[in-house]
N, C-alpha and C positions, 0 to 999 in steps of 0.2 A: 663796604670798605672795612668795617669793623672785623669781618671774617678774616681778612688778610692779615690784620695785626694779631689776631688770636692764633692763626696758623703759624705766624712767624714766632710768636712767644713759645708755642709748643715745640717748634723746631729748635729754638735756642735752648729750651729745657732738655731736649734730647741730646744736644751737643754737650751740655753740662753733665748729664748722666754718663755719657761716654768718657768725658774727662775724669770723672770720679772713678769709674771702673779702671781706667788706664793707670791712674795714680795709685789706686789701691793695690793693683796687681804689681806695680813697680816697687812700691814701698812696703807692701804687705808682708807681715810676719805671719806665717801660717799658724802660729800658736796664739795669736791675738785676735779678738773680735774686731769688727768694723768700728764699733764704738770706742774701743781701747785705742785703736790706731788713729782715729780722728781726734781723740783727746790729746794725743802726744805729737801729732804732726800738723804743723800750721797749714801746709798745702791741702790737707784733707779737711781741716776744720771749717773751711769756707763753704763746703757743700752741706747745706741744711738737710738734704735728703739722708745723708749718712747718720744723722742724729735721730731721724724719725723711724728708721727701720728697727726691727727687733734687736734688742741688746745682745742677743746670743748669736747673731748671724756672723759667719766667718767671711773673709774677703772673697774666696773662691765661690762660695755659695751666693754671695751678693752679685758677683759678676754673672753667674749663670741665671739667676732670677731676673736681673736687670735686662739681660739679653732677651729672655723670654717675654718680659713685660713690654719692651719697646721694639720688639722685632718687626711688627707691622706698621709702626708709626710713619716711617718715610713714605710708604705707599699710601697709607690711609690719609695722610695730610695732603696728598695730591688728588684725591678723589673729588669729584664734583660736589657730592653731598657728603659732608663730614659726619661720620658715625661717632658722635660724642660719647655715647655710653660705652662703645667698644674700646675707645682710647683709654678711658678711665678704668673700666673694669679689668682690663689686662694688667694694669699697674696694681690695682687693688688685689687681684687674685694672686699675682706672683710675688709682690714685695711686701704686702701688708696682711696676708692671711694670718688670722689669730692675733693681730695687733691693731685693734680698733683705735687706740689712742694715737698711734703713729699715723694711721690713715687720716684721721681728722686733722692732725697737724699738717700733713702733706697737702690735703685738699685746701686748707686755709691758705697755705703758701701759694698754691697754684691759682687760687681764685683772685689773688691780687693782680694777676695778669690776664687770666681767662675766667671770667665770672661764672661760667656755666660748668666748669670742670668738676666732675664728681657729683653733680646734682642728681638726687634721687637714688644714689647708690649707698646702701648701708655697708658698714665695715664687714669684711669677710670674717666669718666666724672661726674657722679652724685652718690649720696648716694643710690639711688634706684637700681643702678647696683649691689650693695653689696647683696641685698636681692632677687633680681629678679632671679638670677641663683646661689643661694647660694650653697656651697658645702654640706651643711646639707642635702639638698634634694638629691643630688647625692649620699651621703653616705647612705641614707636610701634605695636607689635603690640597691647599692652595698651590703648592709647588707642583704637585702631580697634574693639576688642571692647567698650569702654565706650560708645563712640558708638552702636554697634548696640543695646546694652542700653537706653540712654536712649531711642533711637527706639522700642523695644518698649513702654516705659512711656508715651511720648507718644502712641503709636498706640492706647492704651487710654484716652485722655483722662485720663491721670494716675492711673488705677486700678492699684494694685499687685496682685500675685497674692494670691488669697484665703488661701493657706496661710501668708503672711508675717505675722509677729507685728507688732502695732501697739505703738508706744511707750506709748500710753495704757493698754493692757491689761496691760502688763508691770510687775512690781513693781520692776524695776531701771531705772535711768535710761538706761543704755547696754546694751541686751540682748546685743549681740554681743561686748562687751569681756570678755576672759578673766580679767581681774584683779578683776572684780566677782563676789563669791560668789553662786552660785545659791541662792535661798532656797526 
């Protein structure tokens, strides 16, 4: 049951990040950094993440890096086995490369809700780390594999594999979700 609450907390955090990006882009002055904007705008000041990132980050750069950092979270949070390290390392790599102080503050905040978040990950050392193994490249590879699997289903005129469970035959609403108990 604890896993469900942790996943919920991570999903709520993702929503908060999306709100921060939206407000930054709406109120953002392209000549001011994220820190300057959050210091002068009350609606941005409530997002602690904006105070933890690099002091030199501009709103558009934050939006791009946040998108890269949290790109796979919705899908990852629905997986049966949660890859804890992948969730945290994507954020570290994209938002906190070269900012170990910010990373430590972010992890401390996250651990108030999700005690294992960032465990065992050291701060990213340089900004090059953020782009060297960006999640954008990983997502392009995943997208290509998804496209081929969609083509496989379409090639069978929409017929799924016989061994796949049907929602109608399952007692659970979402058969693959790990937080629903198996009856």
